[in-house]
Biopython code that builds the backbone (N, CA, C, O; Angstrom):
import numpy as np
from Bio.PDB.StructureBuilder import StructureBuilder

atoms = [
    (1, "MET", "N", (238.596, 77.227, -49.252)),
    (1, "MET", "CA", (238.294, 76.978, -47.853)),
    (1, "MET", "C", (238.850, 75.611, -47.443)),
    (1, "MET", "O", (238.681, 74.630, -48.167)),
    (2, "ASP", "N", (239.505, 75.547, -46.296)),
    (2, "ASP", "CA", (240.054, 74.297, -45.793)),
    (2, "ASP", "C", (238.940, 73.359, -45.343)),
    (2, "ASP", "O", (237.929, 73.779, -44.779)),
    (3, "GLU", "N", (239.161, 72.085, -45.610)),
    (3, "GLU", "CA", (238.199, 71.093, -45.158)),
    (3, "GLU", "C", (238.378, 70.855, -43.666)),
    (3, "GLU", "O", (239.480, 70.974, -43.131)),
    (4, "ILE", "N", (237.284, 70.521, -43.009)),
    (4, "ILE", "CA", (237.310, 70.221, -41.588)),
    (4, "ILE", "C", (237.177, 68.709, -41.421)),
    (4, "ILE", "O", (236.258, 68.089, -41.956)),
    (5, "TYR", "N", (238.105, 68.133, -40.673)),
    (5, "TYR", "CA", (238.113, 66.703, -40.405)),
    (5, "TYR", "C", (237.537, 66.441, -39.017)),
    (5, "TYR", "O", (237.718, 67.237, -38.096)),
    (6, "GLU", "N", (236.852, 65.333, -38.882)),
    (6, "GLU", "CA", (236.408, 64.883, -37.570)),
    (6, "GLU", "C", (237.621, 64.267, -36.873)),
    (6, "GLU", "O", (238.356, 63.487, -37.478)),
    (7, "VAL", "N", (237.828, 64.614, -35.616)),
    (7, "VAL", "CA", (238.949, 64.063, -34.851)),
    (7, "VAL", "C", (238.398, 63.027, -33.886)),
    (7, "VAL", "O", (237.520, 63.317, -33.074)),
    (8, "ILE", "N", (238.929, 61.809, -33.989)),
    (8, "ILE", "CA", (238.461, 60.681, -33.180)),
    (8, "ILE", "C", (239.621, 60.199, -32.317)),
    (8, "ILE", "O", (240.695, 59.887, -32.831)),
    (9, "LEU", "N", (239.404, 60.138, -31.011)),
    (9, "LEU", "CA", (240.426, 59.617, -30.105)),
    (9, "LEU", "C", (240.169, 58.144, -29.853)),
    (9, "LEU", "O", (239.076, 57.750, -29.445)),
    (10, "GLY", "N", (241.186, 57.338, -30.100)),
    (10, "GLY", "CA", (241.085, 55.921, -29.809)),
    (10, "GLY", "C", (241.138, 55.666, -28.305)),
    (10, "GLY", "O", (241.601, 56.508, -27.536)),
    (11, "GLU", "N", (240.662, 54.503, -27.902)),
    (11, "GLU", "CA", (240.643, 54.158, -26.475)),
    (11, "GLU", "C", (242.033, 54.202, -25.863)),
    (11, "GLU", "O", (242.204, 54.687, -24.745)),
    (12, "LEU", "N", (243.039, 53.695, -26.594)),
    (12, "LEU", "CA", (244.406, 53.706, -26.075)),
    (12, "LEU", "C", (244.877, 55.134, -25.845)),
    (12, "LEU", "O", (245.466, 55.427, -24.805)),
    (13, "ALA", "N", (244.629, 56.020, -26.790)),
    (13, "ALA", "CA", (245.061, 57.414, -26.662)),
    (13, "ALA", "C", (244.384, 58.089, -25.465)),
    (13, "ALA", "O", (245.028, 58.837, -24.729)),
    (14, "ILE", "N", (243.113, 57.831, -25.273)),
    (14, "ILE", "CA", (242.392, 58.403, -24.129)),
    (14, "ILE", "C", (243.031, 57.928, -22.831)),
    (14, "ILE", "O", (243.263, 58.725, -21.922)),
    (15, "GLN", "N", (243.316, 56.631, -22.744)),
    (15, "GLN", "CA", (243.928, 56.070, -21.534)),
    (15, "GLN", "C", (245.325, 56.648, -21.317)),
    (15, "GLN", "O", (245.709, 56.943, -20.185)),
    (16, "GLN", "N", (246.078, 56.809, -22.395)),
    (16, "GLN", "CA", (247.425, 57.356, -22.270)),
    (16, "GLN", "C", (247.400, 58.799, -21.772)),
    (16, "GLN", "O", (248.218, 59.176, -20.934)),
    (17, "ILE", "N", (246.481, 59.599, -22.273)),
    (17, "ILE", "CA", (246.355, 60.984, -21.803)),
    (17, "ILE", "C", (246.017, 60.992, -20.312)),
    (17, "ILE", "O", (246.607, 61.750, -19.541)),
    (18, "ASP", "N", (245.074, 60.155, -19.913)),
    (18, "ASP", "CA", (244.720, 60.059, -18.492)),
    (18, "ASP", "C", (245.937, 59.674, -17.655)),
    (18, "ASP", "O", (246.183, 60.267, -16.604)),
    (19, "ASP", "N", (246.693, 58.688, -18.117)),
    (19, "ASP", "CA", (247.883, 58.234, -17.383)),
    (19, "ASP", "C", (248.930, 59.339, -17.266)),
    (19, "ASP", "O", (249.549, 59.502, -16.215)),
    (20, "ILE", "N", (249.127, 60.091, -18.336)),
    (20, "ILE", "CA", (250.086, 61.198, -18.325)),
    (20, "ILE", "C", (249.672, 62.237, -17.285)),
    (20, "ILE", "O", (250.493, 62.685, -16.484)),
    (21, "VAL", "N", (248.408, 62.612, -17.305)),
    (21, "VAL", "CA", (247.905, 63.638, -16.389)),
    (21, "VAL", "C", (248.016, 63.170, -14.938)),
    (21, "VAL", "O", (248.432, 63.939, -14.072)),
    (22, "ILE", "N", (247.655, 61.944, -14.673)),
    (22, "ILE", "CA", (247.749, 61.403, -13.309)),
    (22, "ILE", "C", (249.203, 61.379, -12.850)),
    (22, "ILE", "O", (249.505, 61.761, -11.719)),
    (23, "TYR", "N", (250.094, 60.937, -13.712)),
    (23, "TYR", "CA", (251.518, 60.892, -13.359)),
    (23, "TYR", "C", (252.042, 62.286, -13.009)),
    (23, "TYR", "O", (252.724, 62.456, -11.999)),
    (24, "ILE", "N", (251.730, 63.272, -13.829)),
    (24, "ILE", "CA", (252.218, 64.631, -13.585)),
    (24, "ILE", "C", (251.606, 65.201, -12.304)),
    (24, "ILE", "O", (252.305, 65.845, -11.522)),
    (25, "ALA", "N", (250.324, 64.973, -12.085)),
    (25, "ALA", "CA", (249.660, 65.472, -10.875)),
    (25, "ALA", "C", (250.301, 64.881, -9.622)),
    (25, "ALA", "O", (250.459, 65.578, -8.620)),
    (26, "ARG", "N", (250.667, 63.617, -9.672)),
    (26, "ARG", "CA", (251.275, 62.953, -8.504)),
    (26, "ARG", "C", (252.734, 63.343, -8.306)),
    (26, "ARG", "O", (253.205, 63.442, -7.173)),
    (27, "ASN", "N", (253.447, 63.562, -9.400)),
    (27, "ASN", "CA", (254.892, 63.764, -9.308)),
    (27, "ASN", "C", (255.347, 65.202, -9.485)),
    (27, "ASN", "O", (256.520, 65.514, -9.273)),
    (28, "SER", "N", (254.435, 66.076, -9.868)),
    (28, "SER", "CA", (254.786, 67.482, -10.039)),
    (28, "SER", "C", (253.729, 68.332, -9.348)),
    (28, "SER", "O", (253.856, 68.660, -8.169)),
    (29, "SER", "N", (252.689, 68.684, -10.089)),
    (29, "SER", "CA", (251.597, 69.457, -9.485)),
    (29, "SER", "C", (250.341, 69.320, -10.330)),
    (29, "SER", "O", (250.395, 68.962, -11.507)),
    (30, "GLU", "N", (249.228, 69.608, -9.711)),
    (30, "GLU", "CA", (247.974, 69.568, -10.463)),
    (30, "GLU", "C", (247.931, 70.668, -11.515)),
    (30, "GLU", "O", (247.338, 70.490, -12.579)),
    (31, "LEU", "N", (248.553, 71.792, -11.223)),
    (31, "LEU", "CA", (248.607, 72.882, -12.188)),
    (31, "LEU", "C", (249.390, 72.468, -13.432)),
    (31, "LEU", "O", (248.968, 72.742, -14.556)),
    (32, "ALA", "N", (250.530, 71.806, -13.228)),
    (32, "ALA", "CA", (251.319, 71.320, -14.361)),
    (32, "ALA", "C", (250.540, 70.268, -15.145)),
    (32, "ALA", "O", (250.568, 70.259, -16.376)),
    (33, "ALA", "N", (249.846, 69.384, -14.432)),
    (33, "ALA", "CA", (249.043, 68.350, -15.089)),
    (33, "ALA", "C", (247.949, 68.987, -15.943)),
    (33, "ALA", "O", (247.696, 68.544, -17.063)),
    (34, "GLU", "N", (247.309, 70.013, -15.420)),
    (34, "GLU", "CA", (246.258, 70.707, -16.171)),
    (34, "GLU", "C", (246.833, 71.388, -17.420)),
    (34, "GLU", "O", (246.215, 71.374, -18.484)),
    (35, "LYS", "N", (248.014, 71.979, -17.278)),
    (35, "LYS", "CA", (248.656, 72.643, -18.413)),
    (35, "LYS", "C", (248.968, 71.637, -19.520)),
    (35, "LYS", "O", (248.715, 71.905, -20.695)),
    (36, "VAL", "N", (249.515, 70.485, -19.149)),
    (36, "VAL", "CA", (249.831, 69.460, -20.140)),
    (36, "VAL", "C", (248.552, 68.921, -20.778)),
    (36, "VAL", "O", (248.491, 68.752, -21.996)),
    (37, "TYR", "N", (247.542, 68.653, -19.973)),
    (37, "TYR", "CA", (246.256, 68.170, -20.485)),
    (37, "TYR", "C", (245.690, 69.148, -21.512)),
    (37, "TYR", "O", (245.276, 68.749, -22.601)),
    (38, "ASN", "N", (245.678, 70.427, -21.154)),
    (38, "ASN", "CA", (245.143, 71.442, -22.067)),
    (38, "ASN", "C", (245.977, 71.556, -23.340)),
    (38, "ASN", "O", (245.428, 71.722, -24.430)),
    (39, "GLY", "N", (247.304, 71.469, -23.207)),
    (39, "GLY", "CA", (248.176, 71.554, -24.376)),
    (39, "GLY", "C", (247.993, 70.389, -25.330)),
    (39, "GLY", "O", (247.949, 70.574, -26.546)),
    (40, "ILE", "N", (247.887, 69.188, -24.778)),
    (40, "ILE", "CA", (247.671, 68.002, -25.609)),
    (40, "ILE", "C", (246.321, 68.107, -26.317)),
    (40, "ILE", "O", (246.223, 67.847, -27.517)),
    (41, "ASN", "N", (245.289, 68.484, -25.578)),
    (41, "ASN", "CA", (243.954, 68.580, -26.182)),
    (41, "ASN", "C", (243.869, 69.688, -27.221)),
    (41, "ASN", "O", (243.164, 69.542, -28.220)),
    (42, "LYS", "N", (244.567, 70.782, -27.008)),
    (42, "LYS", "CA", (244.580, 71.855, -27.994)),
    (42, "LYS", "C", (245.231, 71.372, -29.295)),
    (42, "LYS", "O", (244.751, 71.670, -30.388)),
    (43, "ALA", "N", (246.319, 70.630, -29.162)),
    (43, "ALA", "CA", (246.988, 70.088, -30.357)),
    (43, "ALA", "C", (246.091, 69.088, -31.075)),
    (43, "ALA", "O", (246.019, 69.083, -32.304)),
    (44, "ILE", "N", (245.408, 68.242, -30.309)),
    (44, "ILE", "CA", (244.495, 67.263, -30.910)),
    (44, "ILE", "C", (243.346, 67.975, -31.613)),
    (44, "ILE", "O", (242.983, 67.615, -32.733)),
    (45, "ASP", "N", (242.776, 68.975, -30.967)),
    (45, "ASP", "CA", (241.686, 69.740, -31.586)),
    (45, "ASP", "C", (242.141, 70.396, -32.888)),
    (45, "ASP", "O", (241.364, 70.506, -33.837)),
    (46, "GLY", "N", (243.407, 70.833, -32.932)),
    (46, "GLY", "CA", (243.941, 71.486, -34.119)),
    (46, "GLY", "C", (244.105, 70.569, -35.312)),
    (46, "GLY", "O", (244.308, 71.035, -36.433)),
    (47, "LEU", "N", (244.017, 69.267, -35.083)),
    (47, "LEU", "CA", (244.159, 68.309, -36.183)),
    (47, "LEU", "C", (242.965, 68.335, -37.127)),
    (47, "LEU", "O", (243.010, 67.724, -38.195)),
    (48, "CYS", "N", (241.909, 69.027, -36.753)),
    (48, "CYS", "CA", (240.720, 69.083, -37.617)),
    (48, "CYS", "C", (240.985, 69.882, -38.892)),
    (48, "CYS", "O", (240.236, 69.765, -39.862)),
    (49, "LYS", "N", (242.046, 70.693, -38.895)),
    (49, "LYS", "CA", (242.386, 71.482, -40.081)),
    (49, "LYS", "C", (243.775, 71.098, -40.570)),
    (49, "LYS", "O", (244.743, 71.122, -39.810)),
    (50, "MET", "N", (243.858, 70.753, -41.819)),
    (50, "MET", "CA", (245.114, 70.431, -42.497)),
    (50, "MET", "C", (245.975, 69.397, -41.752)),
    (50, "MET", "O", (247.159, 69.641, -41.516)),
    (51, "PRO", "N", (245.401, 68.262, -41.384)),
    (51, "PRO", "CA", (246.192, 67.269, -40.652)),
    (51, "PRO", "C", (247.363, 66.721, -41.464)),
    (51, "PRO", "O", (248.359, 66.273, -40.896)),
    (52, "GLU", "N", (247.245, 66.756, -42.793)),
    (52, "GLU", "CA", (248.307, 66.240, -43.652)),
    (52, "GLU", "C", (249.559, 67.105, -43.608)),
    (52, "GLU", "O", (250.611, 66.696, -44.099)),
    (53, "SER", "N", (249.457, 68.302, -43.020)),
    (53, "SER", "CA", (250.623, 69.185, -42.938)),
    (53, "SER", "C", (251.623, 68.734, -41.875)),
    (53, "SER", "O", (252.743, 69.243, -41.822)),
    (54, "HIS", "N", (251.232, 67.795, -41.040)),
    (54, "HIS", "CA", (252.121, 67.291, -39.993)),
    (54, "HIS", "C", (253.020, 66.183, -40.547)),
    (54, "HIS", "O", (252.644, 65.453, -41.464)),
    (55, "ALA", "N", (254.199, 66.081, -39.975)),
    (55, "ALA", "CA", (255.216, 65.140, -40.456)),
    (55, "ALA", "C", (254.805, 63.690, -40.245)),
    (55, "ALA", "O", (254.076, 63.345, -39.314)),
    (56, "ARG", "N", (255.303, 62.864, -41.146)),
    (56, "ARG", "CA", (255.142, 61.419, -40.975)),
    (56, "ARG", "C", (255.983, 60.968, -39.796)),
    (56, "ARG", "O", (257.008, 61.572, -39.480)),
    (57, "LEU", "N", (255.543, 59.913, -39.158)),
    (57, "LEU", "CA", (256.314, 59.312, -38.072)),
    (57, "LEU", "C", (257.495, 58.597, -38.704)),
    (57, "LEU", "O", (257.302, 57.619, -39.426)),
    (58, "ARG", "N", (258.689, 59.051, -38.456)),
    (58, "ARG", "CA", (259.864, 58.647, -39.223)),
    (58, "ARG", "C", (260.230, 57.174, -39.119)),
    (58, "ARG", "O", (260.798, 56.626, -40.064)),
    (59, "TYR", "N", (259.931, 56.522, -38.024)),
    (59, "TYR", "CA", (260.330, 55.119, -37.903)),
    (59, "TYR", "C", (259.200, 54.147, -38.193)),
    (59, "TYR", "O", (259.323, 52.956, -37.908)),
    (60, "MET", "N", (258.111, 54.631, -38.751)),
    (60, "MET", "CA", (257.025, 53.767, -39.211)),
    (60, "MET", "C", (256.994, 53.842, -40.724)),
    (60, "MET", "O", (256.631, 54.879, -41.280)),
    (61, "GLU", "N", (257.361, 52.783, -41.392)),
    (61, "GLU", "CA", (257.483, 52.772, -42.848)),
    (61, "GLU", "C", (256.163, 52.503, -43.570)),
    (61, "GLU", "O", (256.100, 52.544, -44.798)),
    (62, "SER", "N", (255.123, 52.231, -42.808)),
    (62, "SER", "CA", (253.838, 51.860, -43.405)),
    (62, "SER", "C", (253.271, 52.966, -44.288)),
    (62, "SER", "O", (253.332, 54.148, -43.950)),
    (63, "ASN", "N", (252.719, 52.555, -45.424)),
    (63, "ASN", "CA", (251.972, 53.482, -46.265)),
    (63, "ASN", "C", (250.472, 53.258, -46.143)),
    (63, "ASN", "O", (249.679, 54.018, -46.699)),
    (64, "ASP", "N", (250.089, 52.231, -45.427)),
    (64, "ASP", "CA", (248.676, 51.936, -45.234)),
    (64, "ASP", "C", (248.455, 51.347, -43.843)),
    (64, "ASP", "O", (248.530, 50.126, -43.701)),
    (65, "PRO", "N", (248.199, 52.111, -42.856)),
    (65, "PRO", "CA", (248.000, 53.556, -42.931)),
    (65, "PRO", "C", (249.319, 54.319, -42.793)),
    (65, "PRO", "O", (250.337, 53.761, -42.384)),
    (66, "VAL", "N", (249.277, 55.580, -43.137)),
    (66, "VAL", "CA", (250.409, 56.483, -42.914)),
    (66, "VAL", "C", (250.242, 57.068, -41.517)),
    (66, "VAL", "O", (249.219, 57.678, -41.207)),
    (67, "PHE", "N", (251.254, 56.876, -40.681)),
    (67, "PHE", "CA", (251.227, 57.440, -39.336)),
    (67, "PHE", "C", (251.891, 58.809, -39.358)),
    (67, "PHE", "O", (252.995, 58.967, -39.880)),
    (68, "ARG", "N", (251.215, 59.785, -38.791)),
    (68, "ARG", "CA", (251.749, 61.144, -38.692)),
    (68, "ARG", "C", (251.847, 61.516, -37.219)),
    (68, "ARG", "O", (251.289, 60.843, -36.352)),
    (69, "ARG", "N", (252.568, 62.601, -36.955)),
    (69, "ARG", "CA", (252.770, 62.995, -35.564)),
    (69, "ARG", "C", (252.679, 64.500, -35.405)),
    (69, "ARG", "O", (252.909, 65.269, -36.338)),
    (70, "VAL", "N", (252.337, 64.887, -34.194)),
    (70, "VAL", "CA", (252.439, 66.279, -33.770)),
    (70, "VAL", "C", (253.031, 66.244, -32.360)),
    (70, "VAL", "O", (252.624, 65.432, -31.529)),
    (71, "ASN", "N", (253.982, 67.118, -32.101)),
    (71, "ASN", "CA", (254.639, 67.164, -30.798)),
    (71, "ASN", "C", (254.068, 68.292, -29.954)),
    (71, "ASN", "O", (253.785, 69.384, -30.447)),
    (72, "VAL", "N", (253.906, 67.996, -28.668)),
    (72, "VAL", "CA", (253.514, 68.987, -27.677)),
    (72, "VAL", "C", (254.483, 68.826, -26.523)),
    (72, "VAL", "O", (254.437, 67.833, -25.796)),
    (73, "TRP", "N", (255.351, 69.795, -26.358)),
    (73, "TRP", "CA", (256.424, 69.710, -25.381)),
    (73, "TRP", "C", (257.181, 68.409, -25.605)),
    (73, "TRP", "O", (257.784, 68.224, -26.663)),
    (74, "LYS", "N", (257.163, 67.508, -24.632)),
    (74, "LYS", "CA", (257.897, 66.245, -24.780)),
    (74, "LYS", "C", (256.961, 65.079, -25.091)),
    (74, "LYS", "O", (257.316, 63.921, -24.870)),
    (75, "TYR", "N", (255.784, 65.374, -25.597)),
    (75, "TYR", "CA", (254.812, 64.332, -25.914)),
    (75, "TYR", "C", (254.596, 64.259, -27.417)),
    (75, "TYR", "O", (254.622, 65.267, -28.123)),
    (76, "VAL", "N", (254.382, 63.030, -27.883)),
    (76, "VAL", "CA", (254.162, 62.784, -29.303)),
    (76, "VAL", "C", (252.747, 62.246, -29.474)),
    (76, "VAL", "O", (252.378, 61.233, -28.881)),
    (77, "ILE", "N", (251.971, 62.934, -30.285)),
    (77, "ILE", "CA", (250.609, 62.504, -30.609)),
    (77, "ILE", "C", (250.675, 61.877, -31.994)),
    (77, "ILE", "O", (251.054, 62.537, -32.961)),
    (78, "VAL", "N", (250.306, 60.606, -32.089)),
    (78, "VAL", "CA", (250.369, 59.870, -33.348)),
    (78, "VAL", "C", (248.949, 59.686, -33.872)),
    (78, "VAL", "O", (248.029, 59.342, -33.129)),
    (79, "PHE", "N", (248.798, 59.928, -35.185)),
    (79, "PHE", "CA", (247.461, 59.836, -35.775)),
    (79, "PHE", "C", (247.538, 59.353, -37.212)),
    (79, "PHE", "O", (248.593, 59.383, -37.846)),
    (80, "THR", "N", (246.407, 58.913, -37.702)),
    (80, "THR", "CA", (246.242, 58.552, -39.103)),
    (80, "THR", "C", (245.116, 59.406, -39.673)),
    (80, "THR", "O", (244.307, 59.969, -38.936)),
    (81, "ILE", "N", (245.082, 59.490, -40.989)),
    (81, "ILE", "CA", (244.046, 60.270, -41.666)),
    (81, "ILE", "C", (243.254, 59.340, -42.578)),
    (81, "ILE", "O", (243.832, 58.599, -43.374)),
    (82, "ASN", "N", (241.939, 59.382, -42.460)),
    (82, "ASN", "CA", (241.054, 58.656, -43.360)),
    (82, "ASN", "C", (240.425, 59.709, -44.282)),
    (82, "ASN", "O", (239.462, 60.380, -43.911)),
    (83, "GLU", "N", (240.985, 59.838, -45.481)),
    (83, "GLU", "CA", (240.521, 60.868, -46.414)),
    (83, "GLU", "C", (239.076, 60.642, -46.854)),
    (83, "GLU", "O", (238.321, 61.601, -47.013)),
    (84, "ASP", "N", (238.687, 59.386, -47.052)),
    (84, "ASP", "CA", (237.320, 59.097, -47.496)),
    (84, "ASP", "C", (236.289, 59.582, -46.475)),
    (84, "ASP", "O", (235.257, 60.147, -46.839)),
    (85, "ALA", "N", (236.585, 59.351, -45.192)),
    (85, "ALA", "CA", (235.651, 59.734, -44.131)),
    (85, "ALA", "C", (235.919, 61.144, -43.608)),
    (85, "ALA", "O", (235.170, 61.650, -42.772)),
    (86, "LYS", "N", (236.992, 61.784, -44.103)),
    (86, "LYS", "CA", (237.418, 63.094, -43.588)),
    (86, "LYS", "C", (237.545, 63.028, -42.066)),
    (86, "LYS", "O", (236.967, 63.830, -41.334)),
    (87, "ALA", "N", (238.327, 62.038, -41.619)),
    (87, "ALA", "CA", (238.504, 61.810, -40.183)),
    (87, "ALA", "C", (239.979, 61.644, -39.846)),
    (87, "ALA", "O", (240.754, 61.089, -40.625)),
    (88, "VAL", "N", (240.344, 62.132, -38.680)),
    (88, "VAL", "CA", (241.673, 61.950, -38.107)),
    (88, "VAL", "C", (241.503, 61.028, -36.913)),
    (88, "VAL", "O", (240.680, 61.284, -36.034)),
    (89, "ASN", "N", (242.283, 59.956, -36.884)),
    (89, "ASN", "CA", (242.211, 58.990, -35.793)),
    (89, "ASN", "C", (243.473, 59.093, -34.949)),
    (89, "ASN", "O", (244.560, 58.736, -35.401)),
    (90, "VAL", "N", (243.326, 59.583, -33.722)),
    (90, "VAL", "CA", (244.459, 59.673, -32.798)),
    (90, "VAL", "C", (244.625, 58.290, -32.176)),
    (90, "VAL", "O", (243.727, 57.785, -31.503)),
    (91, "VAL", "N", (245.798, 57.684, -32.416)),
    (91, "VAL", "CA", (246.000, 56.294, -32.011)),
    (91, "VAL", "C", (246.979, 56.129, -30.858)),
    (91, "VAL", "O", (247.017, 55.066, -30.238)),
    (92, "ASP", "N", (247.779, 57.163, -30.552)),
    (92, "ASP", "CA", (248.788, 57.006, -29.499)),
    (92, "ASP", "C", (249.231, 58.380, -29.010)),
    (92, "ASP", "O", (249.359, 59.322, -29.791)),
    (93, "VAL", "N", (249.462, 58.474, -27.708)),
    (93, "VAL", "CA", (250.027, 59.684, -27.099)),
    (93, "VAL", "C", (251.049, 59.202, -26.084)),
    (93, "VAL", "O", (250.698, 58.533, -25.113)),
    (94, "SER", "N", (252.323, 59.542, -26.307)),
    (94, "SER", "CA", (253.357, 59.056, -25.403)),
    (94, "SER", "C", (254.484, 60.074, -25.269)),
    (94, "SER", "O", (254.574, 61.031, -26.038)),
    (95, "HIS", "N", (255.336, 59.846, -24.281)),
    (95, "HIS", "CA", (256.479, 60.720, -24.033)),
    (95, "HIS", "C", (257.531, 60.462, -25.098)),
    (95, "HIS", "O", (257.753, 59.318, -25.494)),
    (96, "SER", "N", (258.172, 61.514, -25.557)),
    (96, "SER", "CA", (259.144, 61.386, -26.652)),
    (96, "SER", "C", (260.396, 60.604, -26.259)),
    (96, "SER", "O", (261.135, 60.151, -27.133)),
    (97, "SER", "N", (260.644, 60.441, -24.969)),
    (97, "SER", "CA", (261.828, 59.681, -24.549)),
    (97, "SER", "C", (261.592, 58.172, -24.578)),
    (97, "SER", "O", (262.524, 57.393, -24.378)),
    (98, "GLN", "N", (260.365, 57.764, -24.823)),
    (98, "GLN", "CA", (260.036, 56.341, -24.858)),
    (98, "GLN", "C", (260.747, 55.658, -26.028)),
    (98, "GLN", "O", (260.903, 56.242, -27.100)),
    (99, "ASP", "N", (261.163, 54.445, -25.809)),
    (99, "ASP", "CA", (261.815, 53.659, -26.858)),
    (99, "ASP", "C", (260.884, 53.542, -28.064)),
    (99, "ASP", "O", (259.757, 53.066, -27.928)),
    (100, "PRO", "N", (261.344, 53.972, -29.250)),
    (100, "PRO", "CA", (260.487, 53.911, -30.446)),
    (100, "PRO", "C", (259.960, 52.506, -30.743)),
    (100, "PRO", "O", (258.884, 52.359, -31.324)),
    (101, "GLN", "N", (260.701, 51.485, -30.354)),
    (101, "GLN", "CA", (260.255, 50.120, -30.619)),
    (101, "GLN", "C", (258.948, 49.814, -29.891)),
    (101, "GLN", "O", (258.108, 49.074, -30.404)),
    (102, "ARG", "N", (258.776, 50.377, -28.702)),
    (102, "ARG", "CA", (257.523, 50.160, -27.970)),
    (102, "ARG", "C", (256.336, 50.732, -28.752)),
    (102, "ARG", "O", (255.271, 50.118, -28.814)),
    (103, "LEU", "N", (256.530, 51.901, -29.340)),
    (103, "LEU", "CA", (255.484, 52.507, -30.168)),
    (103, "LEU", "C", (255.198, 51.656, -31.388)),
    (103, "LEU", "O", (254.040, 51.401, -31.719)),
    (104, "ILE", "N", (256.244, 51.221, -32.050)),
    (104, "ILE", "CA", (256.087, 50.367, -33.234)),
    (104, "ILE", "C", (255.307, 49.111, -32.865)),
    (104, "ILE", "O", (254.400, 48.707, -33.593)),
    (105, "ASP", "N", (255.655, 48.493, -31.738)),
    (105, "ASP", "CA", (254.972, 47.281, -31.303)),
    (105, "ASP", "C", (253.484, 47.537, -31.026)),
    (105, "ASP", "O", (252.647, 46.679, -31.309)),
    (106, "ARG", "N", (253.154, 48.704, -30.479)),
    (106, "ARG", "CA", (251.742, 49.021, -30.200)),
    (106, "ARG", "C", (250.958, 49.262, -31.478)),
    (106, "ARG", "O", (249.767, 48.956, -31.541)),
    (107, "LEU", "N", (251.610, 49.806, -32.495)),
    (107, "LEU", "CA", (250.885, 50.230, -33.692)),
    (107, "LEU", "C", (250.863, 49.206, -34.827)),
    (107, "LEU", "O", (250.139, 49.382, -35.807)),
    (108, "THR", "N", (251.643, 48.150, -34.698)),
    (108, "THR", "CA", (251.654, 47.147, -35.759)),
    (108, "THR", "C", (251.024, 45.860, -35.270)),
    (108, "THR", "O", (251.244, 45.446, -34.131)),
    (109, "PRO", "N", (250.245, 45.229, -36.125)),
    (109, "PRO", "CA", (249.562, 43.987, -35.727)),
    (109, "PRO", "C", (250.533, 42.827, -35.555)),
    (109, "PRO", "O", (250.116, 41.717, -35.224)),
]
sb = StructureBuilder()
sb.init_structure("model")
sb.init_model(0)
sb.init_chain("A")
sb.init_seg("    ")
for serial, (resi, resn, name, xyz) in enumerate(atoms, 1):
    if name == "N":
        sb.init_residue(resn, " ", resi, " ")
    sb.init_atom(name, np.array(xyz, "f"), 0.0, 1.0, " ", f" {name:<3s}", serial, name[0])
structure = sb.get_structure()
């Protein structure tokens, strides 16, 4: 039986999701914004099972923590796994066209 992990959204990730939805609602449609919101949340919810099956974030060389990603359309959800606590921590949600250096700067102290 697969283990179930607790999925925790960080404050930054919550704010980023809100910003994405607001941007799409203003610049496209509320229906499109709702679709993206639901898609992102479905992917995040799915991290509770086998989160280690997702690819490492290729431009983050850190082994402590290991950053992993899941893509939803043109959005990248970045997370770490705490095996001791059986928890997945979602730390960033951004558009895939964003400069990778900006992500690196947000995730490194």
